[in-house]
mmCIF file of the C-alpha atoms, coordinates in Angstrom:
data_MODEL
# 
_entry.id   MODEL 
# 
loop_
_atom_site.group_PDB 
_atom_site.id 
_atom_site.type_symbol 
_atom_site.label_atom_id 
_atom_site.label_alt_id 
_atom_site.label_comp_id 
_atom_site.label_asym_id 
_atom_site.label_entity_id 
_atom_site.label_seq_id 
_atom_site.pdbx_PDB_ins_code 
_atom_site.Cartn_x 
_atom_site.Cartn_y 
_atom_site.Cartn_z 
_atom_site.occupancy 
_atom_site.B_iso_or_equiv 
_atom_site.pdbx_formal_charge 
_atom_site.auth_seq_id 
_atom_site.auth_comp_id 
_atom_site.auth_asym_id 
_atom_site.auth_atom_id 
_atom_site.pdbx_PDB_model_num 
ATOM 1   C CA . MET A 1 1   ? 0.259  -0.096 -0.025  1.00 0.00 ? 1   MET A CA 1 
ATOM 2   C CA . LYS A 1 2   ? 2.779  2.590  1.001   1.00 0.00 ? 2   LYS A CA 1 
ATOM 3   C CA . ASN A 1 3   ? 4.402  1.937  -2.750  1.00 0.00 ? 3   ASN A CA 1 
ATOM 4   C CA . ILE A 1 4   ? 1.312  2.528  -4.296  1.00 0.00 ? 4   ILE A CA 1 
ATOM 5   C CA . ALA A 1 5   ? 0.890  5.810  -2.360  1.00 0.00 ? 5   ALA A CA 1 
ATOM 6   C CA . ILE A 1 6   ? 4.501  7.014  -3.002  1.00 0.00 ? 6   ILE A CA 1 
ATOM 7   C CA . LEU A 1 7   ? 3.880  6.451  -6.664  1.00 0.00 ? 7   LEU A CA 1 
ATOM 8   C CA . ALA A 1 8   ? 0.695  8.234  -6.687  1.00 0.00 ? 8   ALA A CA 1 
ATOM 9   C CA . VAL A 1 9   ? 2.718  11.260 -5.304  1.00 0.00 ? 9   VAL A CA 1 
ATOM 10  C CA . MET A 1 10  ? 5.790  10.603 -7.493  1.00 0.00 ? 10  MET A CA 1 
ATOM 11  C CA . MET A 1 11  ? 3.008  10.599 -10.681 1.00 0.00 ? 11  MET A CA 1 
ATOM 12  C CA . MET A 1 12  ? 1.989  14.082 -8.967  1.00 0.00 ? 12  MET A CA 1 
ATOM 13  C CA . THR A 1 13  ? 5.243  15.533 -8.550  1.00 0.00 ? 13  THR A CA 1 
ATOM 14  C CA . LEU A 1 14  ? 5.774  14.925 -12.492 1.00 0.00 ? 14  LEU A CA 1 
ATOM 15  C CA . SER A 1 15  ? 2.861  17.054 -13.319 1.00 0.00 ? 15  SER A CA 1 
ATOM 16  C CA . VAL A 1 16  ? 4.684  20.045 -11.342 1.00 0.00 ? 16  VAL A CA 1 
ATOM 17  C CA . GLY A 1 17  ? 7.328  20.095 -13.309 1.00 0.00 ? 17  GLY A CA 1 
ATOM 18  C CA . PHE A 1 18  ? 5.440  19.265 -16.588 1.00 0.00 ? 18  PHE A CA 1 
ATOM 19  C CA . GLY A 1 19  ? 7.749  21.533 -18.786 1.00 0.00 ? 19  GLY A CA 1 
ATOM 20  C CA . GLN A 1 20  ? 11.242 20.680 -17.267 1.00 0.00 ? 20  GLN A CA 1 
ATOM 21  C CA . LYS A 1 21  ? 13.045 17.955 -18.882 1.00 0.00 ? 21  LYS A CA 1 
ATOM 22  C CA . GLU A 1 22  ? 15.211 16.881 -15.871 1.00 0.00 ? 22  GLU A CA 1 
ATOM 23  C CA . LYS A 1 23  ? 13.883 16.144 -12.313 1.00 0.00 ? 23  LYS A CA 1 
ATOM 24  C CA . GLU A 1 24  ? 14.619 14.379 -9.450  1.00 0.00 ? 24  GLU A CA 1 
ATOM 25  C CA . VAL A 1 25  ? 12.394 13.069 -6.684  1.00 0.00 ? 25  VAL A CA 1 
ATOM 26  C CA . LYS A 1 26  ? 13.078 10.562 -4.024  1.00 0.00 ? 26  LYS A CA 1 
ATOM 27  C CA . LEU A 1 27  ? 11.443 9.557  -0.689  1.00 0.00 ? 27  LEU A CA 1 
ATOM 28  C CA . ASN A 1 28  ? 13.012 10.914 2.399   1.00 0.00 ? 28  ASN A CA 1 
ATOM 29  C CA . GLU A 1 29  ? 12.088 8.353  4.957   1.00 0.00 ? 29  GLU A CA 1 
ATOM 30  C CA . GLU A 1 30  ? 12.903 10.287 7.947   1.00 0.00 ? 30  GLU A CA 1 
ATOM 31  C CA . THR A 1 31  ? 10.771 13.089 7.333   1.00 0.00 ? 31  THR A CA 1 
ATOM 32  C CA . ASN A 1 32  ? 8.658  10.631 5.304   1.00 0.00 ? 32  ASN A CA 1 
ATOM 33  C CA . LEU A 1 33  ? 8.385  13.837 2.518   1.00 0.00 ? 33  LEU A CA 1 
ATOM 34  C CA . ILE A 1 34  ? 9.063  13.339 -1.110  1.00 0.00 ? 34  ILE A CA 1 
ATOM 35  C CA . GLU A 1 35  ? 11.828 15.569 -1.852  1.00 0.00 ? 35  GLU A CA 1 
ATOM 36  C CA . ALA A 1 36  ? 11.639 17.360 -5.564  1.00 0.00 ? 36  ALA A CA 1 
ATOM 37  C CA . THR A 1 37  ? 14.019 19.093 -7.761  1.00 0.00 ? 37  THR A CA 1 
ATOM 38  C CA . TYR A 1 38  ? 13.215 20.160 -11.061 1.00 0.00 ? 38  TYR A CA 1 
ATOM 39  C CA . PHE A 1 39  ? 16.151 21.362 -13.654 1.00 0.00 ? 39  PHE A CA 1 
ATOM 40  C CA . HIS A 1 40  ? 15.494 24.116 -16.435 1.00 0.00 ? 40  HIS A CA 1 
ATOM 41  C CA . ASP A 1 41  ? 16.794 22.751 -20.127 1.00 0.00 ? 41  ASP A CA 1 
ATOM 42  C CA . ASN A 1 42  ? 20.155 24.586 -19.196 1.00 0.00 ? 42  ASN A CA 1 
ATOM 43  C CA . GLY A 1 43  ? 20.819 22.303 -16.221 1.00 0.00 ? 43  GLY A CA 1 
ATOM 44  C CA . GLU A 1 44  ? 19.933 25.147 -13.622 1.00 0.00 ? 44  GLU A CA 1 
ATOM 45  C CA . ILE A 1 45  ? 17.488 24.484 -11.077 1.00 0.00 ? 45  ILE A CA 1 
ATOM 46  C CA . SER A 1 46  ? 14.345 25.226 -11.414 1.00 0.00 ? 46  SER A CA 1 
ATOM 47  C CA . GLN A 1 47  ? 12.326 24.745 -8.107  1.00 0.00 ? 47  GLN A CA 1 
ATOM 48  C CA . LYS A 1 48  ? 13.272 22.769 -5.030  1.00 0.00 ? 48  LYS A CA 1 
ATOM 49  C CA . GLY A 1 49  ? 10.790 21.420 -2.069  1.00 0.00 ? 49  GLY A CA 1 
ATOM 50  C CA . THR A 1 50  ? 8.958  19.181 -0.415  1.00 0.00 ? 50  THR A CA 1 
ATOM 51  C CA . PHE A 1 51  ? 5.433  17.131 -1.105  1.00 0.00 ? 51  PHE A CA 1 
ATOM 52  C CA . ASP A 1 52  ? 3.640  15.383 1.606   1.00 0.00 ? 52  ASP A CA 1 
ATOM 53  C CA . LEU A 1 53  ? 2.574  11.817 0.631   1.00 0.00 ? 53  LEU A CA 1 
ATOM 54  C CA . ASP A 1 54  ? -0.801 12.893 -0.340  1.00 0.00 ? 54  ASP A CA 1 
ATOM 55  C CA . GLY A 1 55  ? 0.926  14.791 -2.981  1.00 0.00 ? 55  GLY A CA 1 
ATOM 56  C CA . LYS A 1 56  ? 0.152  18.038 -1.433  1.00 0.00 ? 56  LYS A CA 1 
ATOM 57  C CA . LEU A 1 57  ? 3.178  20.518 -1.699  1.00 0.00 ? 57  LEU A CA 1 
ATOM 58  C CA . HIS A 1 58  ? 4.367  20.834 1.874   1.00 0.00 ? 58  HIS A CA 1 
ATOM 59  C CA . GLY A 1 59  ? 7.588  22.223 3.341   1.00 0.00 ? 59  GLY A CA 1 
ATOM 60  C CA . ASP A 1 60  ? 9.822  25.060 1.974   1.00 0.00 ? 60  ASP A CA 1 
ATOM 61  C CA . TRP A 1 61  ? 9.830  26.009 -1.724  1.00 0.00 ? 61  TRP A CA 1 
ATOM 62  C CA . SER A 1 62  ? 12.295 27.474 -3.825  1.00 0.00 ? 62  SER A CA 1 
ATOM 63  C CA . LYS A 1 63  ? 12.199 28.777 -7.758  1.00 0.00 ? 63  LYS A CA 1 
ATOM 64  C CA . PHE A 1 64  ? 15.202 29.692 -9.625  1.00 0.00 ? 64  PHE A CA 1 
ATOM 65  C CA . ASN A 1 65  ? 15.539 31.481 -12.870 1.00 0.00 ? 65  ASN A CA 1 
ATOM 66  C CA . GLU A 1 66  ? 17.326 30.412 -15.994 1.00 0.00 ? 66  GLU A CA 1 
ATOM 67  C CA . GLU A 1 67  ? 20.616 31.996 -14.262 1.00 0.00 ? 67  GLU A CA 1 
ATOM 68  C CA . GLY A 1 68  ? 20.319 30.467 -11.087 1.00 0.00 ? 68  GLY A CA 1 
ATOM 69  C CA . ASP A 1 69  ? 19.394 33.279 -9.249  1.00 0.00 ? 69  ASP A CA 1 
ATOM 70  C CA . LYS A 1 70  ? 16.555 32.585 -6.408  1.00 0.00 ? 70  LYS A CA 1 
ATOM 71  C CA . ILE A 1 71  ? 13.281 34.620 -7.248  1.00 0.00 ? 71  ILE A CA 1 
ATOM 72  C CA . SER A 1 72  ? 10.790 33.089 -4.688  1.00 0.00 ? 72  SER A CA 1 
ATOM 73  C CA . GLU A 1 73  ? 10.707 31.038 -1.366  1.00 0.00 ? 73  GLU A CA 1 
ATOM 74  C CA . GLY A 1 74  ? 8.197  30.305 1.103   1.00 0.00 ? 74  GLY A CA 1 
ATOM 75  C CA . THR A 1 75  ? 6.676  27.789 2.642   1.00 0.00 ? 75  THR A CA 1 
ATOM 76  C CA . TYR A 1 76  ? 3.759  25.575 2.479   1.00 0.00 ? 76  TYR A CA 1 
ATOM 77  C CA . THR A 1 77  ? 1.650  23.776 4.934   1.00 0.00 ? 77  THR A CA 1 
ATOM 78  C CA . LYS A 1 78  ? -0.482 20.959 3.382   1.00 0.00 ? 78  LYS A CA 1 
ATOM 79  C CA . GLY A 1 79  ? -0.891 22.624 -0.124  1.00 0.00 ? 79  GLY A CA 1 
ATOM 80  C CA . ILE A 1 80  ? -1.316 26.061 1.131   1.00 0.00 ? 80  ILE A CA 1 
ATOM 81  C CA . ARG A 1 81  ? 1.075  29.112 1.099   1.00 0.00 ? 81  ARG A CA 1 
ATOM 82  C CA . THR A 1 82  ? 1.878  30.054 4.740   1.00 0.00 ? 82  THR A CA 1 
ATOM 83  C CA . GLY A 1 83  ? 3.534  32.399 6.423   1.00 0.00 ? 83  GLY A CA 1 
ATOM 84  C CA . LYS A 1 84  ? 6.171  35.018 4.530   1.00 0.00 ? 84  LYS A CA 1 
ATOM 85  C CA . TRP A 1 85  ? 7.286  34.526 1.065   1.00 0.00 ? 85  TRP A CA 1 
ATOM 86  C CA . MET A 1 86  ? 10.034 36.452 -0.558  1.00 0.00 ? 86  MET A CA 1 
ATOM 87  C CA . PHE A 1 87  ? 9.602  37.174 -4.503  1.00 0.00 ? 87  PHE A CA 1 
ATOM 88  C CA . VAL A 1 88  ? 12.318 38.808 -6.867  1.00 0.00 ? 88  VAL A CA 1 
ATOM 89  C CA . SER A 1 89  ? 11.369 40.875 -10.062 1.00 0.00 ? 89  SER A CA 1 
ATOM 90  C CA . ASN A 1 90  ? 13.785 43.014 -11.704 1.00 0.00 ? 90  ASN A CA 1 
ATOM 91  C CA . GLY A 1 91  ? 16.132 43.712 -8.781  1.00 0.00 ? 91  GLY A CA 1 
ATOM 92  C CA . VAL A 1 92  ? 13.135 44.414 -6.162  1.00 0.00 ? 92  VAL A CA 1 
ATOM 93  C CA . VAL A 1 93  ? 12.460 42.044 -3.323  1.00 0.00 ? 93  VAL A CA 1 
ATOM 94  C CA . LYS A 1 94  ? 8.894  41.774 -2.349  1.00 0.00 ? 94  LYS A CA 1 
ATOM 95  C CA . GLU A 1 95  ? 7.653  40.257 1.231   1.00 0.00 ? 95  GLU A CA 1 
ATOM 96  C CA . VAL A 1 96  ? 4.267  38.656 0.954   1.00 0.00 ? 96  VAL A CA 1 
ATOM 97  C CA . GLU A 1 97  ? 2.504  37.395 3.675   1.00 0.00 ? 97  GLU A CA 1 
ATOM 98  C CA . PHE A 1 98  ? 0.119  34.847 3.514   1.00 0.00 ? 98  PHE A CA 1 
ATOM 99  C CA . ASP A 1 99  ? -2.747 34.081 5.754   1.00 0.00 ? 99  ASP A CA 1 
ATOM 100 C CA . ASN A 1 100 ? -4.706 30.462 4.813   1.00 0.00 ? 100 ASN A CA 1 
ATOM 101 C CA . ASN A 1 101 ? -3.285 31.198 0.973   1.00 0.00 ? 101 ASN A CA 1 
ATOM 102 C CA . ILE A 1 102 ? -4.588 34.554 0.996   1.00 0.00 ? 102 ILE A CA 1 
ATOM 103 C CA . ILE A 1 103 ? -2.154 37.679 0.463   1.00 0.00 ? 103 ILE A CA 1 
ATOM 104 C CA . ALA A 1 104 ? -2.407 39.426 3.733   1.00 0.00 ? 104 ALA A CA 1 
ATOM 105 C CA . SER A 1 105 ? 0.569  41.930 2.876   1.00 0.00 ? 105 SER A CA 1 
ATOM 106 C CA . VAL A 1 106 ? 2.855  42.984 0.423   1.00 0.00 ? 106 VAL A CA 1 
ATOM 107 C CA . VAL A 1 107 ? 6.201  44.956 1.314   1.00 0.00 ? 107 VAL A CA 1 
ATOM 108 C CA . ASP A 1 108 ? 8.537  46.125 -1.044  1.00 0.00 ? 108 ASP A CA 1 
ATOM 109 C CA . LYS A 1 109 ? 11.910 45.123 0.953   1.00 0.00 ? 109 LYS A CA 1 
ATOM 110 C CA . LYS A 1 110 ? 13.883 48.118 -1.291  1.00 0.00 ? 110 LYS A CA 1 
ATOM 111 C CA . ASN A 1 111 ? 11.724 51.097 -0.618  1.00 0.00 ? 111 ASN A CA 1 
ATOM 112 C CA . LYS A 1 112 ? 10.497 49.008 2.897   1.00 0.00 ? 112 LYS A CA 1 
ATOM 113 C CA . SER A 1 113 ? 7.289  50.362 2.165   1.00 0.00 ? 113 SER A CA 1 
ATOM 114 C CA . SER A 1 114 ? 4.193  48.583 2.708   1.00 0.00 ? 114 SER A CA 1 
ATOM 115 C CA . VAL A 1 115 ? 2.068  47.885 -0.878  1.00 0.00 ? 115 VAL A CA 1 
ATOM 116 C CA . VAL A 1 116 ? -1.277 46.032 0.344   1.00 0.00 ? 116 VAL A CA 1 
ATOM 117 C CA . SER A 1 117 ? -2.289 45.530 3.831   1.00 0.00 ? 117 SER A CA 1 
ATOM 118 C CA . LYS A 1 118 ? -5.273 43.362 4.888   1.00 0.00 ? 118 LYS A CA 1 
ATOM 119 C CA . ASP A 1 119 ? -7.240 45.131 7.342   1.00 0.00 ? 119 ASP A CA 1 
# 
């Protein structure tokens, strides 16, 4: 039964990396999470993170551009974005706070000014 669950999770992880040719997926038996790394066509890491055995994103996730620079990072809890996420675009870092998968606030870290706030 466990092998079937692992196979199902691995199939789901393949859908996340659909556009990427190369990927590494393995079960971490200590954490009981599927560790996944996806690569751009040029060999640079595209995405890196973990899934739970139900196939939901769970834990820290990072995304990188084709040059290998980190462009986003944050945490999922059972498929839901939680806490602070960082996004980089055109040299500007945005800190986005998620509350139950909904954007609660956005702060421009370059200017340290609040862009959006949930009140």
